[in-house]
C-alpha positions, 0 to 999 in steps of 0.5 A: 474497428476502423478509424472511421466507424461510428463507435471507435475503439476506446482503448486506442490511441486514435489521436480522435480521442486526444481531446476526451482524454484532455477533457478527463485530465483537466477533470482529474486535476481539479479534483485533486486541486480541490483536495489539497484545498480541503487538506491543506497539503500537496497530494498525490495519486499512486494508483499501482503495484509496487514494483522498482521504478516506481520510486524514481516515478514518485520522486519525479512527481513531487519534485514538479510541484512548484510551491511544496507545501509541508505535508502531504496525502497519497491517494493510494491503491494498490494490490502490494508489491516489494517492500524494498521498493516501498522503503525507497517510496518512504524515503522519498517522501520523508525527504521532502515532507514533515506530515504525511496521510495515506488516503486508501479509498478502496485497498492498499495491500501486502507492501501497500500495507506497510507503505500506508503504515509508514504514514502519520495519519491514515484515512479509509471509509468503511469499505477500505482495506489493508491486508496482511504484510507477509512479504512478496518476492519477485521471481520470474516475472512474477510476485510469490507470497514468500511465506508460503514457502515458508509455512510449507517448508516449516511443515514438511520439516516437522514431518520429516523429523516426527517420521510421517513424511510421505514420497511425495511430500519427501520429492517437494521437499527435495525440490525447495531451494533453501537459497530462495527460503532463505531470502524469502525469510530475509524478506519476513524479517525486513518487513516486520522491521520497517513496520516497526520503525514507522510505526513507533516514529511517525505514527504513534508520535503523539502517542504519549499517554495510556488511554486507561491508566493515563500513564506516560508511553515510553518509546520502549512501548510505541516499540512493543505494540508495533512489534505485535501490530506487525507480527499480528500483521504477518501471521498468516495463520490468522488471516489464512490469505495473503489477499485478504482485506482487513477493514477499517473496524478490524484494524481499530479493534483487533489490531490496535491501529487509529484509523481516521474515519474519511466519511467524518468530513463528508466533504472530502470523502466525496471529492474523493469519490468523485476523483478515485471513480473518474480516475478507476474509469479512465485507467481501465479505458486507457489499459493503464496498470500503473498510475502517479499524479499531481496537480503540475504532473500526469 
């Protein structure tokens, strides 16, 4: 479509669209400022796959804030990504902030779940979801679910030991790269290790007494609870799919996580939904797949 047409292509970077973009930018920033005031915390929006380089953008967004608070709330939406990047992003947040809240208006999958569970508090509504934490490995520009390869290898290896391997399965087993399998195993162990550390240190920091017997909660008890949660979220036999959406109720009742209900604060819930809805429309129109914003960084 030509520049002078009645209905311009809204996916182009035509200068005629800049006033519209400036208005949307202003609206998004005002929404963030309102959420900031409601929570008494700095607010960072992060809508992106978790890939190398994102940690630097997060750092820059935070360091641009002229008057930082002691707490931060991250509005997080991600399909997942690389767990090593998550570790660096947590380092960025914890270097600056004493208290971290994750607000999940839609989804925080895979490595995004690990990132969300590094926080002191998670806020979700009835449609929000986290996902299994089986790690993804970047290979040839694609993200591969590591546990799918490990489980397939273990299944074929067991059939080989039992003398039940078919010719086709033998060919598949022979093609598996042992070096890659080792890398997948290490990624799995890292996911569990980080989740145990962050849950016990941050999410469980105020868990001092058991609910039923009112017993004092020791650090060993926090670590063991965190280990059980990590192992359950890392169990592909339970969730059956790397992309399985685990809702708030399941996280609370089956996984044993305390999740704050965003809908208990109707005004904050409304503010988050308005911001997130406008942001998703903007990202779709501009064909952006990765976005970081604070009230002073766009």
